[in-house]
Each structure stands twice: as structure tokens, then as C-alpha cells.
C-alpha positions as CSV (number, residue, x, y, z in Angstrom):
1,M,-27.8,-16.0,-22.3
2,P,-24.2,-16.1,-23.4
3,N,-24.0,-12.6,-24.4
4,E,-26.0,-11.4,-21.2
5,T,-22.9,-13.1,-19.3
6,M,-20.8,-11.8,-21.2
7,D,-22.0,-8.1,-21.0
8,K,-22.2,-8.9,-17.4
9,L,-18.0,-9.7,-17.4
10,I,-17.2,-7.1,-19.3
11,S,-18.7,-4.4,-17.3
12,I,-17.4,-5.6,-14.0
13,L,-13.8,-5.9,-15.6
14,D,-14.6,-2.2,-16.4
15,N,-15.1,-2.0,-12.4
16,E,-12.4,-3.4,-11.7
17,I,-10.0,-1.5,-14.0
18,T,-11.5,2.0,-12.5
19,E,-11.3,0.6,-8.9
20,Y,-7.2,-0.8,-9.6
21,T,-7.0,2.7,-11.1
22,N,-7.9,4.1,-7.8
23,L,-6.2,2.4,-6.3
24,K,-2.9,3.2,-7.9
25,D,-3.9,6.6,-7.4
26,L,-4.3,6.5,-3.6
27,F,-0.8,4.5,-3.4
28,A,0.4,7.3,-5.2
29,Q,-0.8,9.8,-2.8
30,K,0.1,7.9,-0.2
31,R,3.9,7.8,-1.1
32,E,3.7,11.4,-1.6
33,L,2.6,11.8,1.9
34,L,4.9,9.5,3.2
35,K,7.8,11.4,2.2
36,K,6.3,15.1,3.4
37,S,5.7,12.9,6.8
38,K,2.1,14.1,6.9
39,S,0.8,11.2,9.1
40,D,-2.1,12.6,10.6
41,D,-3.8,12.4,6.5
42,L,-2.3,8.8,6.3
43,G,-5.1,7.0,8.4
44,V,-7.7,9.1,6.3
45,L,-6.3,7.6,3.2
46,D,-5.9,4.2,4.8
47,N,-9.3,3.6,5.2
48,K,-10.2,5.1,1.2
49,I,-7.7,2.4,0.1
50,L,-9.7,-0.4,2.4
51,V,-12.7,0.8,0.9
52,V,-11.2,0.2,-2.8
53,H,-10.2,-3.0,-1.3
54,D,-13.5,-4.2,-0.4
55,V,-14.9,-2.8,-3.8
56,I,-12.0,-4.5,-5.8
57,T,-12.9,-8.3,-3.8
58,K,-16.6,-7.9,-4.4
59,L,-16.1,-7.5,-8.2
60,N,-13.2,-10.5,-8.3
61,S,-16.5,-12.6,-6.6
62,S,-18.8,-11.5,-9.0
63,R,-16.0,-12.1,-11.8
64,E,-15.5,-16.0,-10.1
65,G,-19.4,-16.6,-10.3
66,I,-19.7,-15.5,-13.9
67,A,-16.7,-18.3,-14.7
68,Q,-18.3,-20.6,-12.5
69,E,-21.6,-19.8,-14.8
70,L,-19.5,-19.9,-18.2
71,L,-16.9,-22.4,-17.8
72,G,-17.2,-24.2,-14.8
73,K,-14.7,-23.1,-13.0
74,N,-12.5,-20.3,-11.5
75,A,-10.9,-18.4,-14.6
76,N,-8.6,-16.2,-15.6
77,M,-8.6,-13.6,-18.5
78,S,-6.6,-16.0,-21.3
79,E,-9.5,-19.0,-20.5
80,F,-12.2,-16.1,-20.7
81,I,-11.0,-15.2,-24.0
82,E,-10.4,-18.9,-25.1
83,Y,-14.1,-19.4,-24.4
84,A,-15.1,-16.0,-25.9
85,E,-12.7,-17.2,-29.4
86,E,-15.2,-20.8,-29.3
87,N,-18.8,-19.1,-28.2
88,A,-19.1,-15.0,-28.5
89,P,-16.3,-13.8,-30.9
90,E,-17.7,-10.3,-30.8
91,Y,-16.5,-10.5,-27.3
92,V,-12.8,-11.5,-28.2
93,E,-11.3,-8.1,-28.8
94,K,-13.3,-6.5,-25.8
95,L,-11.5,-9.0,-23.9
96,K,-8.2,-8.7,-25.0
97,D,-8.4,-4.8,-24.6
98,R,-9.4,-5.0,-20.8
99,K,-6.8,-7.2,-20.3
100,V,-4.2,-5.8,-21.9
101,K,-5.2,-2.8,-18.9
102,I,-4.9,-5.1,-16.1
103,C,-2.1,-6.5,-16.9
104,N,-0.7,-3.0,-17.0
105,I,-2.1,-1.5,-14.1
106,I,-1.2,-4.0,-11.9
107,P,2.8,-3.6,-11.7
108,E,2.2,-0.1,-11.0
109,I,0.1,-0.8,-7.9
110,A,2.9,-3.4,-7.2
111,L,5.8,-0.9,-7.5
112,L,4.1,1.9,-5.7
113,N,2.8,-0.4,-3.0
114,Q,6.6,-1.8,-2.6
115,Q,7.7,2.2,-2.5
116,N,5.4,2.8,0.3
117,V,7.0,-0.1,1.9
118,E,10.3,0.9,2.1
119,L,9.0,4.9,2.7
120,L,7.5,2.9,6.1
121,K,10.4,1.5,6.8
122,H,12.8,4.3,6.8
123,G,10.6,6.4,8.6
124,I,10.2,3.9,11.2
125,I,14.3,3.8,11.5
126,I,14.3,7.7,11.4
127,T,11.4,7.6,14.4
128,N,13.7,4.8,16.1
129,K,16.8,7.0,15.9
130,M,14.9,10.2,17.3
131,L,13.3,8.4,20.1
132,E,16.5,7.1,21.0
133,T,18.5,10.2,20.7
134,I,15.5,12.1,23.1
135,I,15.5,9.3,25.5
136,N,19.5,9.4,26.0
137,A,18.9,12.9,26.4
138,F,16.9,13.0,29.2
139,A,17.3,9.6,31.1
140,P,19.4,10.6,34.2
141,Q,22.4,10.0,34.2
142,G,24.9,8.5,36.8
143,S,27.3,10.9,38.7
144,Y,31.3,9.7,38.1
145,Y,33.8,11.0,40.9
146,N,37.6,11.3,40.3
147,G,40.0,10.9,42.7
148,A,39.5,14.8,43.6
149,G,35.5,14.3,44.3
150,K,34.4,16.0,41.4
151,T,31.9,14.9,38.9
152,D,33.3,13.5,36.0
153,T,31.2,13.1,33.3
154,H,32.8,13.1,30.1
155,D,29.6,14.0,28.3
156,M,27.6,17.9,27.9
157,D,25.7,18.8,30.8
158,M,22.0,19.6,30.4
159,W,22.2,22.0,33.6
160,T,22.6,25.5,32.6
161,I,24.3,25.8,35.8
162,S,26.9,23.5,37.2
163,E,28.8,23.8,40.8
164,E,32.1,22.5,42.0
165,I,32.3,21.1,45.1
């Protein structure tokens, strides 16, 4: 029984690594889209990211179920390795290998995600400045009159023809 359960655990971990790799690739694609300001494609990519996230969540639940079965509690990779050292030594190297892969890919995903957040923040700032410029350009300007009864705006007049009274 423990060998079958350990085989299931290895399979789940392999699937998690695959999905984390997919997530990393999607975050890298998102970073490129954000750099190129291709907002139309972002929605499609975000949907793909959500699908991968759902798969990872299901895999985590499966792994937690195996942890409950083997250890009676939720376990991390180190605890799985300790269990394997005592009960299934043939799985120790397989588990250590998967732990290294997961430990290497998670910081890469976190870095890509942080970069994407910063790019989004920058995009929001740029968009706000563009909107502010557009609003200021088309907002009605009040008229100021000098002593001679002429308009005195000190701004560039948006009209192509100006009349003096």
C-alpha cells in the first residue's frame, strides 16, 4: 500500500512541476504583453493563468489527501522525504529531486509575478497621465478678460481662428 501511495505522490508532484512550469511560461508571456502594451491579449492570457491555477489547486488537494493518508496530517516535502527514509527508501531520491525542482521554479514564478505587478502599476500611471492630458485638453476653459475686454488665457488656444473684439 505505501508503494502505491508513494507512486501516486510522485505522479502528483510531477504534474505539479509541469503546471508550475506552465504558469511560469504564462507569466513570462504576460510580461512581454505588458511591455508591448497589447491589452487585448491580456484577457485571454489571464484566463489561461486561472485555468492553470485551478489545476494546481486540485493537485495540492490531492497531495494533501496523500499526506493525510501517509502521515495523518498535511505535510511538506521535507516531511515526505523523512517518511520515505523510514518506510520507502527507494523513493527518497525521487522525492529529493522533485523538491529541488519545485524549490527552483517557485522563486522564478514569484519574480515574474512581481515584475508583472510593477509593469501593471507603471501602465496605470501612464494611462492616468494620458487621461489627465486628454481631459485637460478638451475641458471647457473659462474666459478671462483683461482691461481692454479681450480674452487673456495664457494658454495655447485650441481654436484655429481667434477673433479679437
